[in-house]
N, C-alpha and C positions, 0 to 999 in steps of 0.2 A: 504493499499499499504506500510506503514511503517513497519508493521510486517513481511512482505515478502520481504523487501529490502535486498540487498546483505550484507550491513553492519550489519544489525540485525541478519541475519543467520550466519554470520561469529562470532558475539558474543556468539550466542547460541551454536554454535559448540565448541568454547573455553571453554564454561562452562561444556560441556558434556565430553570433552576430557581433563581430568587431569592426566597426567602421574604420578605426585607425589602422588596423592590420591589413597588409596586402599580401595575399597568398601568392605562391610561386607561379601558378598558372593563370593569374590575372595580369593585365598590362601594368607596367611600372607607372606609378604616379609621379609626374613631374610637377613640382611646385616652383613658381617663379616668384622671387622675392623682389619687390620693387624698393630699391633704396630711397630714402626720404630725402635725399640731397640730389636727386635726380628727377627730372621731369617725367611723369607717367604718360605714355602714349595712349591716345584714344583708341578704343578697340572697336573695329568695324563691325556691325551687326550682320549676320548671315542672312536673317529674314526678318520680317516685321509682323509675324503672326501672334507673337506673345505681347503682353502688356509692357509699356515702357516703364522703366524704372530710373529713379535718380541714383548717382553714383554715390554720394555720401551726404552726410549733415555736417556742416561746419559750426562750431560752437565758439563762442567768445565768453570767458569767465575771468573774474578776478582771482588773485592767488588765494584768497580766503575760501574760494568755491562758489561765490555768487555768479550766477549767470547773467552776463551783460545782453547777449543776443545770439541768434542762430539763423541759419539759412540753408537751403538745399542746393547742391551743386550737381549740375547735369553732365553726364559723360565722363568728366575728370575733375580732379582738384589741381588745376593748373595754377602756377604763381599769378597769372593775369587775373584769374577769377578771384583769388585770394586778395589781391590789392584792390580789386573793385569792391569786394565785400567790406574791407576795412575802410575804404572811402566813404561807403554808404553809412557805416556805423560811426565814423568820426568825421563828419563833414567839416567842422570848423577847427582852427588851430588850437583854440582852448580846450577842446574836447579830447584831443589826442593825448594818449599816455606816454610816459617817458620810455617804456620798454614794452615791446610786443613779442611774446615768446611763441614760437612756431616750430613745428618739428623739421620743416625745410626752410628755415629763415635765410640760410645763406643763398638758396636758389631764388627766394623771393627778393633778397636784396640785389642780387645779380640782374634779375628782370627789371626792377625798378630802376636801377642805374642805366639799363639799355633803353627802356621807353619812356625816360624823362619823368617817371613818376616819383623818383627820389626827391625831386625839387620841393614837394609838398610835405615830405616826412623828415628831411634832414635836419631841420631846425628844432624839431621837437621830439623825435621818436627814434628808437635804436632797435633793430631787430635782433634777436637773439634765438639760440636753439635751446630747447628744454634739456635738462641734464641727462635724461635717459637716452635720447636719440643722438645727443652730441658725442657720446662715446662710440657710436657706429658710424660716425661721418669720417671721411677721409682726412687722415693726419697731414697729408700733403696739401690740402686745400688752404692756401694762405688767407684767402678772404673769410673763410669760415672761422679759422683760428684767431685771426686778428679782430673781426668786428662782431662775430656771433657767438663768442665764448660766454656761456651763462656765469661763469664763476673766474674771472681773471684775477690773478694774484699779483699783478704789477701795478695795482692802484688806480687803473684807468676807469673803473667803475665801482666807486665806493658804496653806491647804494645796492649792489647786488652781493657783495661779500663783506661780512662784518667780523670783528673780533669778539669771540665769547670765551668763557671759562668753564671748565669741567668742575666736577665736584671737589677736586683737589686744588683747585685755583690755578691750574696750568692754562695759558692762553692757546686757542686754536681758531683757525679760520672756518666759517660756516656760511652757508648760503642765506641770505636775509630772507627770501621769499620762496615759496612752493612753486617750482616751474612745472610741476606734474598735476596742476589742478584740471586742466582740460582732459588729459590722459585718464585721470581718475573718474571725471564725468563721463567720458566716452565709455569706460569700462562699465559704469553703472547703466548707462543707456543700453549697452549690449544685451542686458537682461530682457529688454522689451522687443528685440529684434524680431522674434518669431510672430509678435502681434502687429509690429508697425509694417512689416513687408506685405501684409494681406490687406491693408486698408487703402481706402480711396485717398486722394490728395486732401480733401477737406477733412475727413476723419484723422488723417495722419498729422495735418497741422494743429488741429484741436487737442489731440491727444498728447503730442509732444510738448506744445506750448504749456499745457496744463501740468504734466509731469515736471517740467523745468521750473514752473512757477512754485509748486509745492516744494521742490527741492531747494530753491532758493530762499523760500520762507523758513524751512527748517534750518538751514545754514545760517541765516540771520539770528533766529532764536538761539541757537547753539553758541554763535559769537557773544550774544547778550549774556547768557549764563556764565560763559567764560570770564567775560569783563566783571560781572557781579562778584563772581568768586574771587577774582584778583583783588577787588576793591576791599572785600571783606578781609583777606589775608593782609593787605597793607594797613588796614585799620587796626588789626591785631598786633602787627609788628610795631606800629606807632605807639600803641599803648605799652607794650613792653619797654620800648626805649624811654618813654617818659617816666616809667617806674624806675628805671636804672639811673635817671638823671645824668646821663653821660653826654658829653659835649662833642663826641667823635662824629664826624659826618663822612658818609661813603660817597664817592664820586659816581655819577651816572656812567652807564656803559656808552662807549663812544660808537653810537649807531646814528645812521642817517635814514629817515624815512623816505620812502619813494613818493 
């Protein structure tokens, strides 16, 4: 009875069906990895009998995780489309941030310098690569290493790298901001892929916008709780200092806010 039970048959079925395993008699699976610092070519469709789909969803979020905007990209994620998207999101000079972190920032910077789009960004913004994808970029790319480094240690970007101290008081360099905010957001959105890819455009826009709205509200509430906790801790420390009646004052950390 045990060999024919439902639980046992389900386990045998999982052993027989392994999507990640390729048997010897099956054709080899060749996966093409597209580097982030190279422009992806547009794939030509063989027929038009199936429904059209967008290539990807581009998101913009702050280092704290708050979603600023998003848009759908058709056919490819080219640097020209990224620059157009950024121009629509930041139309004025006062609205542009000091740093924009993109996985292919060096390619976007090279394209902006070629089509004269860099003239509107050079006075306000610097394009950098996030720390995860920067390790996979070519070490021989001088433009990427010089202008798109997310953590330069030569003092050229004091807003990106700050001096901190460990528990023993030893100084060390650390990144001032989370450059993986969008990657973490995309990982969270990947859980809804099976739902989103079967929706119409209207339902897709509404569902995605609603989920990002609730996600942003959750992040803001989390930041408020964190600030309240830090304030309560500072008040407790100040009470302890007043009881000690000590005149010693500690210097603030040498940090610069973005």
